[in-house]
N, C-alpha and C positions, 0 to 999 in steps of 0.2 A: 547535804548528808545524800549519797547514795540510797537507792528502792532497792530492796530486796525483791525476789523472783515474783515471787506470788504478789508483793504493791508494783510491778511493774507489769504483770499479765492484765491488774485490778486497771489499770489507766489507761489498755490498749484496749477493753476489753467491750464488744459493739454488740453484743446475744449470745445468743444458744440456739443449739441443734434440738430441731422439734423432730423430727424427720430424714431415715439412712437407709440409701440405697446403695447398691455398688456402683451407679451411674449418679447418683443426683442425691443431695443433700440439703434440704432444708431448715431456714432458719429466721428464727422470730429477732428481730433486732427490740436491742433494751430500750426504753422510754425516752433513753438521758445520751441514746446512739446519736451522732450529728446527723443530719439530712440535710445540709449541703458542704461547708466543710465541717474538714475533720483535723487538730490542730492536735489533739490527744500524741502522736506518733511526733511529732517537736518537730513537724514543718507544714503548714496549711498544705493541704491540699484536699482536693474535691472527693468526696463520701459522703452516701455510696454513687459509687459509677458502675453503670454496664461492662463487661471484660477488665477488672481489676480485679486483685487478687484481696483472698483473705488467710488465716491462718486457721487454724483447728490444735489444737495441742495435742500430742500425745505421747503413748511413752517412747516410740525412736525420734521426737523432735517434734515438728511442726507437720501437719498438711495442706499443703498447699493448693486453694482453690482457687475456680472463676468464677464474679456474677455471671451469669448466666439474663437472670427477671429478679424486679424491684416490684411490689405489690404492696396494694394497701387493702387488711381485711378489718371489718367494721363486725366488733368482738362488744361484749360486755368490760364495763374500766376494770384495771387490776384492780385489786384489794388495797388499800393503803395504809399501811403501818402506822400506829400510837394513835388511828380513828378507833372511834367506835360507832356503831350502825344507830344514826338516829330518825333512822328512816327514808334519806333521800334515795331517791331515786337518779340512779345514774344515767343520763345518754348512749348510746353507746357510742364508742371509744375505737377511732381507729389503730390499729396495732400494725404495723412495716414488717412484711416477709422476702425473706429471697433465697433465691433457690443457685446452687451452687453443684460445680462438675468440678471434682478431686481431680487432681494432678499430677501430683505426687508430693515429694518428704523435705522439706529443710529439715537439714539435720543440723546440728552445731559442733565445725569440725575447730575451734580453737575459738580463744574468749571473745572475740571482736568479729571473728569468720564464718559461714555459713553454706553451704553445699547445698544445691536441689539433684535431688533423683524422681527420676522421670518413675509411674506406678505406686499404687496404694497400697497393700499390704495390710495393714490395717487401723481398721473406720471408726469413727467416734462415736459413742453412746447418748443418748440423748441425755440433755441436758449441759453437756458438756459449751464450754465456751468460747465463742470465735472473736478472731482479737486482730487487730488491723493491723499489718506488719510495717517493723519500719522503713524510713526510707532503706537502710544496712540490710534490711533482710530485703525489699523489694530488688535492688540492686544484683545481690547473690540469687533470686531468680533466677533472672536476665543473664547475669554476667557468671554461670555457667556451664563448666563442661570444656575439655581438654583442649590444646592446640589452636586457643583464640587469638590469631593472627591480625586478620582484616577486618578494619574496623569499616561498618556501613550505613548506622546512619544510630537513630536512638528510641527509646518506647519512652514515650508521653504517660503511659500510664503505671510504669514502671520508678518513677521520676529521674527521669530521664537519662536511663542507666547506658552505659553504651552497647551497641549490641554487636559482636566482633561474631566473624566465622572463622573454619580448620577451612581454606582453602580446599584441602585436598576430602574431605566431604563437603564441599559442594561442589567441585566441577568433577571429583572422580568418580560417582557414581547422576552426575548426569541431571542437568537444572533446565527448570520449565520457570521463564517469566513471563507470567498471565494479564489479563486485563487491555481493558476497551485504549481505542485508541485515545492520545491524548493525559495517559494520566500518568505516563510516564516510565512506560518501562522502556524505553531505549537509549536513556538518561542511567536507568540502572542498570543496563548490561554494559555501557563501555563503563560507568562508574566502578561497576566489580572488576572490568581489568582493571584502569588505572591506579584504582584504591590497592590492587592485590600484588602488582609491581613496586608500586609506590612503599610497600610495607615488606618488600623485599632489602629498603635502602640503597639495591644496589646499580639501580635505572639500566643501566647498557648492559650488567654483565648478566643474569635472570639467567641467562639458556632458556628463558619462557617464550612458551608457540600458542600466537593465537591465531584463528582463522577463522577470518565473521565475512559470513555469504550475505552482501546486504544489496537486495532486490530495489532497495528508492537511492540507493545513492549517496546516503545519511552520513554513513560513520569516517567519510577524508575527513571531516570539517573538526574532530573530534582528536584525533591522532595527530593529524597535520605533517610532520615532515617526521612523528618516528615508526610513522606505517608505508607499508611498499604499497600501494593504490595502482589494484588487475583493471583495466575498462578496459572495453572496446574504443578502438583509436587514437589509443597513447601511443605514439611509435616508440617510447624509454621501456615504459611496460608494457605491455598490451595484453589483453586476460585470451591465449592460446589455449585451447584446448583439442588437439586436430583429430581428424579422425582414426589414427593409426591407435588415438589412447585410448578408444573405445573398445568395448568389449561384446562378444555374441550377443549377449541379453541387450544389450544400450542398443546395439545396430537394429535388432530385430525389434525393437519397438518402439525406431524413429517409421524402417522403415515398413510398420502392420505386416509384416513376413506371416504366412500363415504355419504351420505349426508342421501339416504333413508333406507340403513341395515343398514351401519357396527359404525353410529356415535350415533344411541337412542341405542345400546346396549352399547357401548364405556361408552356414559352418563351413562347409568345403575350400568355400573362393576366399576364408578369412587363414586357414588352417595356412593353403599356400601363399598366399602375402606373408606371413608369419615365418614359414618359413624357406622365403624368396623364392617358390617354382612359379616360377610365372608366367608358364608356356607352358602346353601338351605335352608328353610322351610320342614321338612316331617315330624315334627307333624301335628296329626288333628286338634289341639287346637290351635297350634300355628299355621297355617293356615286360624283357625276361625278366630282367634284374630285377624292377621290380613285384614282380608277382613272385619270385625262389623266396622276397624279400619278408611278402606276406605271409609263406608258407611255415616259414624259418619261427616267423614274431608269434602265428598262431601255434604251432607246434609245442615251442617251451612253454605257451602260458597253459596250457591244455596239461602240458607235463608238471608245473608246480600246480594244479591243480588234481591232481593222477585220475583221468577222463579213460588215460588208456589203459590204467590199473585193475578200474571200477568192469562192473559187470553194465546191464542192463541198467539205465539208457543211456550212458555215459559213452561205455568202451563201443554203442550201436553209432553213435554221433562220430567221435572220433571216425569209425571206422571209413564214413559216410561220406568225411570231410575228403577224410585219401580217397574215396571210390572217386570225386568231381576234383581235388588238385590233377588226377593221372589221367583223367580226359581232357583237362585244360591243359596240360604242358604236349599231350602232343599234337595240341595247334598251332603250335611254334615250331617253325620248322626252319632250327638250328642248328647248323655241325656243332658239337663239343661234345667231350668224353664223360664230362662232371655234369649234366645235364640229363644226359642220356642214362648214366649210371641213376642221377636220384630217381627218374621215373620208373629203370627197373626196380630197385629194392620198393617204392612205390605197390607196385605188380608185385610182388613176394606178396609182402606183407598180406594183402588185400586176400589174394586168392588161401592167404594158410590159415586166414584168421575167418575166413566167411563160409561155413561150410551151409547147404540148402537140405534143410533135412521134408520128410517125405512125406511130410504133415502143412508143408506149406510157411514150419515156420522157420526163422535164421535168426541161429546160433554162433555171440558172440566174444567167441571165449577171449577171458584180457589175454593184454601185450607179458612182453619181459620189460625188464629195466634196460637191459644188456641193448633188446630190440629197440629201445624209444631212442636210447642212447646212440646209438649205429647213423637211426636217419637224422637225426638233432647233429650231427657231425657230418654227414652226406649233403644234406641241405645245406649246409656253414662251408662248405668247402666247393659246394655251386656257387652258390652268390659270391664267395670270394672272386674266382674266376669268370664271375661275369662282373668286375670289377664293383662290386656291392661292399661296403663299412659299415657294422652293429651299430656302430653311432646312430644312422641312417634312420635305424628301425623302428627310431623311438622321434618320432618328428614334434617338433614345437606344437605347443597348444594353439585354439584357436583364438586363445583372451591372451596370450603372453603381450605383453604393449612394445612389438619391435614397426620399427617405423615402415611404412608403404608407403608410395603414391595413390591416389585416389581413383585419377586417370586408368593405370593399369589394375586397379583395381576391376572398375564397370568394363572394360577390358576384357579381363577372365574371366567375371560374372555372365560377362552376353556370349563368351565362347566356349562355354559351359552350359550356357544353356541351349545351346545350340549343338552338342555334343552330345547331351542327354536329350534332346529333342523336346524340353521344357521350355520351349519360345511364350507356348503361351499362358504359360504357369507365374512365368516372370517378368514377363513382359508390363506388367506393375511396380513391381521392387526395384527395374532397372532404371526404369522413369524416372520411380521417386532419389535413391543416387544417384539421377543423371539433374533431377534438379536442385538439390547440394549441391553439388560441385558448379552449377550456374548461375548460383545466387549470390551474387555481392554481398551482401549482408554478412549472410552467415559464412563468406570464406577470410573474410582478416578472421574470423576464431575457429575455423574446424577445416579452412585448407591445407592445402597440399603445404609441411610444412615438418619435413622430413628433415630437415640439419637442425630441428632442437632435438637434443640429446636427452634422452628419461631420465640422468645424472642434476642439468643443466633444471629441468622443468621440476625435478625434488626440488630442489635449491628456492627456486624461486618462488615457489606455493610455502612449502614447508620452513624456508627459511636456513642457510648457514649453521655451522657450528659451535655453539660455546656464545651466544649475541641473542640477541632480545625480539625477538618477530614478529611485527605484524605487519599479517598479512590481508589485507580488503579486499574480497573479488566485489567487482562492483556489477550487476546482473543487468541493470537502470534499463541498458542500450541493449543486449541481447536481444535477436529478435523471439518471440512471443515458440515460432515452431520448432526450437532448439533448446528453450533457458530451464525444462525438466531435464531434458540430457547432456548439458554442461552441467544441470549443478550435481547428477547424479555422479556422471566422469568423476571432477574434481573429489565429491566427498569421498567415492570408492579409491583412485585412488591416492588418495591421504591416509586412508583406513590398512590400506592394503601394503600403504610404504609403511607405517607402523608396525605393523604384521611382521615383513619379514628381520624390519630393526631387531624385534626382540626374538626372532630363529638367528641371526647371527650374533648377535652381541647377550643373549641373553637379560637382561635387563631392558624397560621399560623406557621410553622418551617423552615425557607425560607434551600432554597436546589437547588446547581451547577450541572445539569446532563452534563458531557460534552462526546458527541458523534462523538469518531474520524472518518476519513473516512466514511464521514454519507455515501456517495455516496453510497456505497455498501450493506448499512441496512436499508437508508431511501428512497427506490427505486421507483418509476413509478411501478405501476400493473394495469394492463385489470382484465375484464371478463376472460379472459382466464387464469390468473396468481390468480386465485383468490381461498384462502385457502391452498397456500403452504408457505411454513414454513417466505418463504422472503417476503407474502404480512399482512402473521400475526405479524409478526417483524414490518413491516413499519406502520400497523392500527392502532399499544401502541402506538410509536412516535405521528402518529398523532392522537391520541387522549391526549398524553401529550402535546402536541403544542398548542390546542383545551382547554384542561381546566385545564391545568398545573398551571399557574398561579394565579387559584384559591383556589389552596390547596400548596401556595406556593414553587413549582418546576420550576423551570426556565428552557430552555434548551442554550444549547453551541453545533452551528453543526461547523464541521468544515469538507472541500470539493474542491478538486477539480473537480468538476464536478458536477456545480450545476445545467446543463439541466437536471442530470439521475437523480434529489430529487424527494420527494414526493412532486406536487407543493400545497398537503393541508399545509402541513410540513413548508415549506419553504412562505407562504404566511402568515402562521402565526405566522413567525421571520420581527420581528418590528426594527429592527438594527443591520446591517453591514458590517463587515471591508472587503474591497472588496482589496486584494493582485494584482497581475498581472493574469491576466486573457486575453489567446492569444487566443485561439476555437474559432470560429465565432458565434456556436450554441449557448457557456455560457455566451458571448458578449452577445445577441441577449434577453438573457433570464434576466441578469444583468438588462440592459438599460429598461426593463419595471418596474422597480422598484423604478427609479426618473421619474418625471412630467419632461412635455418637456426642458419646460427651464434651465434643470439643466444636458441635454445630454451630452454636451462639456465634466464636467468635465470625463466625465470615457471612452472620448476617448487615455485618457492618460493611461487604462488597459493593453492594449499588452506592455505597455514598461517600466514598472513603473518597477525600480530596485524592489531586494530585499531591503524587511524591509520597502520598500517606498508602505504604503496601502491608502486607500480615505474612510473616515468615514462617515455612511450616516442614518437616521433615525429617530426612538424614542429618543436616546441618544445622538444625535447633533445637534444641535440648526436647523443648517446650513450643507452640505454634507463639508468636509472637508480633501483637499488632507496631511499629516502628513507621518514626521518620527518616526517608533513607538522606544520606547526607546529600550537602549541597554540592551542583555543579557551576566552573566557574563557565563562564557564557563562551569561552574559549574551547572546553571542552564537552560540548554537549554535543551531540549529534545534531545534524540540520530536518530536527524534525519540529521547529517549534507552529503553532498553529498560522494560518495566515493571516497579515497583519493590514486586513482591508480597511480600516479607520487610520491609521495612520498614511497609507497610499492616497484612500481620498482625498485628506484632509494636506496632505501632503507635510507631514507635521505629527513627531513620537509627541510621548508623554513628556521628554526632557524639553520639550520645543524643538527640537532638531531639524532641521528639514527631510523631508524622506521623499525622493526622488524613483520615479520605475518607466526609463526612459525604453522605447520598442525600435527595434529594426528588423523588420521581419524580412528584411533580404538579407541580413544574415542568420536566420533563425533554419529560413529556405535553402541558401546555399547549400548549409550545414547539410541537413536533411535529402538533397537531391546530391551528396556527395561531391558538389565544384571547388575543383580547385581554385583556392587565391590569389 
């Protein structure tokens, strides 16, 4: 015979509410409530258990609460029904109490299904019954939410329910995987990628893109032939980040260029390289053409701003520019009617619009539209007669990735220093660049590689069209002097490429950028460290964190020291997977990620075993303690703990022989780059 709802509630009851507040509810457990194992929910289950769930029925369904603590309070023995007082004295009796944190509402969606919804809009009253949930209700709490596509683990607190996530939520709004070394972060990251691809059931035809920045060289083992591994010294898949890919900020941070004297000349040299102006103008005709071109640019710009038509000060500024141009044109000893006509016209405009009054003030009257149009046409005619083309007036920016030779760039910079008389200010800058070009360790990564085409570079790092792409960038052998610049350049180019993809196609190309050991590359910085290579790298990731979602670039950070991460980047992560964290500073930072009523769950962080984690944020309806799925040995990154005992005893736990032979000659030859 089936039970009525009232009988069913009675069998699941464990206590009553005795205190209610918006962020906490206190419960007194019944005398006959389970004290170790609960069987009244249908399946034997541990109860009471910290961070497990209980239900409080109300008019909207049932309030889902998480157990924060359990305690015993010594109280008088409760009155016993059916007994008279015969003068017996009762000793103090231990009553069990619980503190609960309200999480949301579990609603009945059909006769056999439930749906969990975050937030509580109606709180219980004193005396309301507290129930232990059934297995179906527990699973409904964890297995709620839309588009649960990727299975990542099981929740031991909710009847081993499957924890599935929506990749759009997980990757689209950035993810941080945090925990101590050895807690399972790398396996979690590798698993998330592999399980996401497996869930599509398409394997090679997913059109998915994952780029893993790997400072320790551990992910190649996890993906094997599926991934393209780019590393230093590999002839087939070499790590190439040529100098011409660097923008002015990256050049400035690496060369430590001063903002006053060195940076302007560095940018000028870069502009010359991008525009293929490898020599200085010595022909007077070319100098005149360049000068007239500057006049044309400036006049058109002023006209667009309306400066010639305004009174003081804009009209004054424009008139003073005319005076300077007039004096400069007289220095060109050239024969040509157009140049003379231009000079005469500027002289007439100056005389017409500059009147010196008796009181010493200068009155700058407004120019007419006709006068300015005629001036622009005269300048344009003069510019064309000198061999100019208006397309040349708008040179390429210094940050456009156009190839150039490093040696030519250095020679141009040296000549520029001599021409401007700034040799003493550029001496250190030039020496720094010369050191880069001469260093054989760096040459294979950033050397003169003008034969590399930008589209081929993008295909190598971002993958081809309509094809699954795993690109692992092994940074383990990149010299420390350029590792931050290398990481910054790769990440920035990937981001800017996706920006341009959306601009041209009006849709995004979803891509995931994984940064392992993120605390080494996305560090906190202050005003004193502004402008160095580390802060420049951090700024690239801060921009990706703020704007990447709009262009389809998702960020996954893996770090064992969250307190050292850039607050800007961490604040933009909307989902978190937290493994064991024992450091006090890191725990304090992580605790700020959750509302106060969830803090109890984070108290388990210091004691979490490997492979256990807490999922919280945008990817999950509520924080969940879960056991991450198992990865086979051949799918795990090469991040296992060192096997000291097996090597010492030459035998593993299965009795297999373990040998580690050493040939230091091979290592020395590789280190010294000796040919075999």
